C-alpha atoms as one frame of an Amber mdcrd trajectory, in Angstrom:
protein
 187.463  33.654  47.657 186.515  32.939  44.858 184.702  30.168  45.564 181.983
  32.495  47.698 181.550  33.857  44.766 180.964  30.456  42.578 178.256  29.362
  44.872 176.060  32.988  45.238 173.986  33.060  41.876 174.285  35.899  40.005
 170.150  36.810  41.579 171.168  36.815  44.993 173.703  39.223  43.844 171.659
  41.516  42.185 169.507  41.203  45.565 171.931  43.186  47.431 171.274  46.395
  45.758 167.101  46.796  46.072 167.672  48.512  49.949 169.900  51.403  47.197
 166.758  51.030  44.524 164.961  51.938  46.962 166.510  55.327  48.464 166.373
  56.679  44.610 162.681  56.133  44.357 162.534  57.446  47.966 164.283  60.023
  46.481 162.549  61.118  43.408 160.104  62.243  45.534 162.392  65.165  48.391
 160.514  67.896  47.837 161.301  71.992  49.126 158.842  73.673  49.813 156.359
  71.055  49.511 156.979  69.969  45.801 159.127  72.946  44.575 155.819  74.883
  45.618 154.354  77.607  48.134 151.024  79.228  47.618 152.014  81.998  46.075
 152.390  82.496  42.802 154.747  82.970  40.920 153.640  86.370  38.852 153.381
  89.548  39.459 149.824  90.294  40.915 149.991  94.702  39.356 148.712  95.493
  36.462 146.883  98.596  35.433 144.750  98.714  38.366 147.741 100.450  39.477
 145.592 103.977  38.497 142.216 103.478  39.359 141.849 106.889  41.429 138.442
 105.337  43.329 136.663 102.562  43.885 133.364 101.945  43.820 131.204 100.133
  45.825 129.441  96.984  45.047 129.293  93.425  44.120 132.783  93.647  41.668
 134.107  90.566  39.350 137.726  89.456  37.601 138.095  86.178  35.605 141.906
  85.562  34.547 143.190  82.999  32.228 146.541  82.600  32.700 149.107  79.878
  30.268 151.761  78.557  32.334 154.222  76.619  31.748 156.950  75.503  34.366
 160.234  74.637  32.742 162.267  73.742  35.416 163.127  73.006  38.779 166.318
  74.567  40.288 167.899  72.929  42.719 169.858  74.556  46.128 171.936  76.170
  42.952 170.007  77.676  40.857 170.518  74.655  38.258 168.236  71.681  37.276
 167.279  69.095  40.295 168.584  66.234  39.607 168.154  62.646  40.501 170.122
  61.869  44.166 173.392  59.255  43.052 172.725  55.570  43.320 175.742  54.359
  45.871 178.170  51.455  44.211 176.869  48.394  44.628 178.758  45.191  45.891
 178.333  42.393  44.103 179.812  40.451  46.402 181.094  41.536  49.903 184.752
  38.654  49.381 185.434  40.941  46.426 186.136  44.721  45.319 183.637  44.594
  42.534 181.065  47.215  42.661 178.719  48.510  39.862 179.637  52.595  39.774
 176.057  54.234  38.820 176.692  57.856  36.638 175.097  60.506  37.803 171.405
  60.357  35.894 169.163  63.523  34.870 165.322  65.035  35.548 163.745  66.689
  32.315 160.439  67.947  33.708 157.965  70.519  31.991 154.007  71.371  33.229
 152.147  73.269  31.231 149.093  74.534  32.835 146.219  76.472  32.012 143.941
  78.409  34.608 141.075  80.041  35.359 140.486  82.332  38.238 137.628  83.166
  39.279 136.372  86.267  41.658 133.570  87.503  43.401 133.162  90.194  45.677
 131.752  92.870  47.476 133.511  96.717  48.396 131.284  98.769  51.538 129.477
 101.942  50.688 129.796 102.779  54.015 133.317 103.570  56.135 135.465 102.678
  59.259 138.552 104.191  60.070 137.665 106.479  56.864 138.186 103.049  54.637
 135.977 100.852  52.537 135.999  97.100  53.328 136.165  94.675  50.547 134.742
  90.616  51.018 136.312  88.701  47.763 137.071  85.419  47.358 139.136  83.467
  44.348 138.283  80.169  42.894 141.026  78.950  40.048 139.901  75.886  37.946
 143.131  73.959  36.790 143.890  71.634  34.231 147.932  70.507  34.023 149.548
  68.406  32.329 153.456  66.394  32.860 156.028  65.677  31.439 158.745  64.056
  34.144 161.555  61.117  32.542 165.071  60.210  34.817 167.293  59.159  32.331
 170.143  56.674  33.969 172.717  55.395  32.425 173.529  51.906  32.819 176.186
  50.846  35.381 179.121  49.663  35.018 181.133  46.178  36.705 184.129  48.663
  38.182 187.289  47.104  38.614 186.130  45.376  35.265 189.721  42.929  35.734
 191.876  41.921  38.296 195.458  40.654  37.893 195.632  37.357  37.335 191.973
  36.829  35.715 189.462  35.428  37.877 187.968  32.800  36.052 185.663  32.577
  33.285 182.983  31.408  35.206 183.616  34.119  38.138 183.199  36.731  34.976
 180.310  36.082  33.788 178.548  36.099  37.137 179.411  39.500  37.424 178.506
  40.462  34.734 175.283  38.379  34.555 174.499  40.511  38.427 175.656  43.687
  36.812 172.926  43.474  34.317 170.130  42.425  36.753 171.045  45.450  38.331
 170.657  47.902  36.447 167.256  45.864  34.538 165.960  46.789  38.578 167.536
  50.191  39.028 165.873  51.391  35.493 161.906  48.985  36.755 162.256  51.423
  39.565 163.333  54.306  38.016 160.480  54.169  35.477 156.976  52.721  38.341
 158.643  56.096  40.361 157.954  58.356  37.040 154.775  57.055  36.152 152.586
  58.505  39.034 154.674  61.814  37.349 153.216  61.627  33.543 149.740  62.870
  33.733 147.363  65.259  32.175 144.938  66.204  35.719 142.236  68.679  35.698
 140.291  70.152  38.900 139.797  72.808  41.201 142.221  74.332  43.311 142.254
  76.078  46.856 139.724  78.548  47.775 141.147  81.934  48.988 139.166  83.633
  50.581 140.302  87.918  51.476 139.068  90.363  54.521 140.766  93.065  52.541
 140.909  97.369  54.205 141.040 100.038  51.445 141.776 104.053  51.585 141.907
 106.973  48.992 143.382 110.393  50.121 143.910 112.541  47.953 147.288 110.466
  45.649 147.698 107.098  47.721 146.058 104.277  47.798 146.640 102.093  50.599
 145.418  97.940  50.825 145.882  96.120  54.171 144.215  92.916  54.781 144.507
  88.720  54.895 143.732  85.998  53.177 142.976  82.441  54.252 143.249  80.048
  51.690 141.764  76.442  52.465 141.858  73.024  51.311 139.764  72.947  48.532
 141.063  72.269  45.547 141.922  68.287  44.035 144.844  66.738  45.488 145.647
  63.136  45.429 148.972  62.533  47.285 150.662  59.725  45.488 150.476  61.470
  42.425 153.024  64.981  40.791 150.787  66.732  39.339 147.240  67.588  41.814
 145.172  71.460  41.282 145.112  71.390  45.222 148.516  72.536  46.780 147.223
  69.401  49.938 145.734  69.142  53.299 147.020  71.782  54.687 145.907  75.768
  55.310 148.200  79.310  54.448 147.155  83.014  56.506 148.616  85.722  54.115
 148.011  88.505  55.870 149.405  92.145  53.610 149.054  95.661  52.521 150.232
  97.419  49.891 150.234 101.139  48.421 149.724 102.918  45.104 151.210 106.238
  44.184 150.146 108.691  41.661 153.531 110.547  40.913 151.783 113.211  38.375
 148.441 113.646  38.332 146.455 114.811  35.684 143.336 115.373  34.146 141.541
 111.900  33.101 138.458 111.221  32.256 138.256 107.968  33.388 138.458 106.357
  36.919 142.168 106.327  35.976 144.747 108.536  37.875 146.520 110.244  34.093
 150.276 110.525  34.845 152.655 107.413  36.081 151.964 105.977  39.223 153.920
 103.529  41.285 153.115 100.143  43.412 154.386  98.032  46.253 152.846  95.433
  48.664 154.674  92.756  50.792 152.460  90.021  52.835 153.511  87.331  54.339
 152.543  83.844  54.067 152.255  81.400  57.418 151.207  77.286  55.970 149.664
  74.531  59.169 151.326  71.286  58.022 149.682  68.507  55.247 147.520  66.465
  56.989 148.094  63.821  54.535 152.309  64.003  54.515 152.817  65.105  57.777
 155.067  67.710  55.323 154.916  71.305  56.567 156.115  73.862  54.390 158.251
  77.207  55.343 157.110  80.403  55.532 157.324  82.601  53.338 157.833  87.101
  52.366 156.708  88.238  48.943 157.394  91.617  47.979 156.488  92.827  44.710
 156.598  96.910  43.227 155.647  98.121  40.127 155.574 100.705  37.642 152.281
 101.722  35.440 152.256 105.369  33.094 147.877 105.954  31.694 147.714 107.359
  27.792 144.234 107.639  27.127 142.681 104.239  27.190 145.360 101.701  27.859
 147.954 101.405  30.548 151.703 100.604  29.952 153.761  98.993  33.221 156.258
  96.510  34.551 155.987  95.210  38.007 159.493  92.420  39.885 158.445  90.730
  42.781 160.067  88.112  45.032 159.379  85.185  47.203 161.609  83.847  49.809
 161.210  81.166  52.510 161.926  82.097  55.675 162.131  78.931  58.161 162.465
  75.676  56.908 160.807  72.962  55.716 159.526  70.641  58.638 158.610  66.532
  59.380 158.339  63.480  56.996 160.298  64.176  53.823 161.439  67.105  54.810
 165.203  67.066  53.240 167.844  68.328  55.557 169.788  71.597  55.213 166.356
  73.978  54.667 165.413  73.690  51.571 164.138  76.868  51.445 162.386  77.928
  48.130 163.476  81.552  46.433 162.347  82.776  42.878 161.445  86.348  41.308
 160.187  87.746  38.747 159.812  90.430  36.284 157.275  91.404  33.307 155.572
  93.407  31.227 151.462  94.141  30.506 149.376  96.056  28.924 145.149  97.068
  30.118 142.646  99.284  28.842 140.218 100.987  29.811 136.106  99.868  27.879
 135.300 103.072  27.102 131.788 103.955  28.777 132.273 101.158  30.985 133.529
 100.200  34.995 135.126  97.376  33.372 138.504  96.729  31.978 141.739  94.678
  30.196 144.954  93.593  31.499 148.051  91.264  29.577 150.801  90.220  31.638
 153.292  87.882  30.715 156.098  87.567  33.136 159.180  84.647  33.881 161.308
  83.477  36.046 164.465  83.949  37.453 166.664  82.731  40.252 165.323  80.315
  41.173 166.501  77.826  44.668 164.299  75.166  45.089 161.755  76.660  43.722
 159.911  75.380  39.788 160.508  78.544  37.505 157.894  79.617  35.636 156.434
  81.929  33.116 153.237  82.878  31.650 151.140  84.635  29.639 148.067  86.107
  31.764 144.201  87.630  30.283 142.567  89.921  32.506 139.204  91.108  33.120
 137.985  93.221  36.049 133.901  94.856  36.420 132.415  96.495  38.398 128.521
  96.206  39.081
């Protein structure tokens, strides 16, 4: 038994580790809802616009500047995602000596600045007592990611035997352990290189058609959005302004109701308004990766109080993946994306102008298989 070990060099012993190292590299890229995200912003959408009493036909536009920090990736239990465990590596088949690796950890952070430019047209003509809206949303995104994997060194186990092994055999085992650790660390570092990047470019465009109707204190909007892969995307890197080479169709409906309308000189309904929306996202397969994120449900509620030209409110939302991911690299067991969020906002109607500002903060909680984000957004809304 010891004779066979004498005939094997430390380098030959380490070659047996390569399949396990390859598994580690692949495991770092395992995804749930491709890259732990969906084409549904993890921030609330409702703002002071909930209190608008009537929409002005014609062209309109919004410009939103959002600063986001993705400060965590949540696993299926809501904890920080960790690198997959490395299986013990047996250095020689005739001896019960293995290099055992402790669990590793991932420190993740991504700062993102995003400018969304929205242009659209609200028809003067009515259809079913409602107006039609046609809009396009173009995002421009800058991302900077920090992705640091810490993998503690593997330990030779057992450390000793009775009777003790010859010194030459112990030296070979220790040498194999050193080389195994060096190779694992090399692969860990290589896997981190395409993650630790700063990128910028256009995101995926959103095309929307919406039917809107006002009826006394009630406002109903129903429509559909199509996300198209216009964004900058490279499957070999971690951060990407675009989501990938696939499409997302998202039909939905939103309802706003004024609880206690009061007279107002502006085009806002004074008093308190509540709102809710629900939409369903349907994803196609990413042609570049053969990965298909599951379909998802999004729901949001909000409340706003108007006081003169000011409005104050909060919103709460949830996104839940309803079907499993499929295709190349899809994790076993579904790994469905889920996140919730909550945040306050304040809005200001510019006096004498068909324009307003909305400042909003949002933070996620209860995430599963998802990025966890906090954001601050300033939005300008203008009608012409």
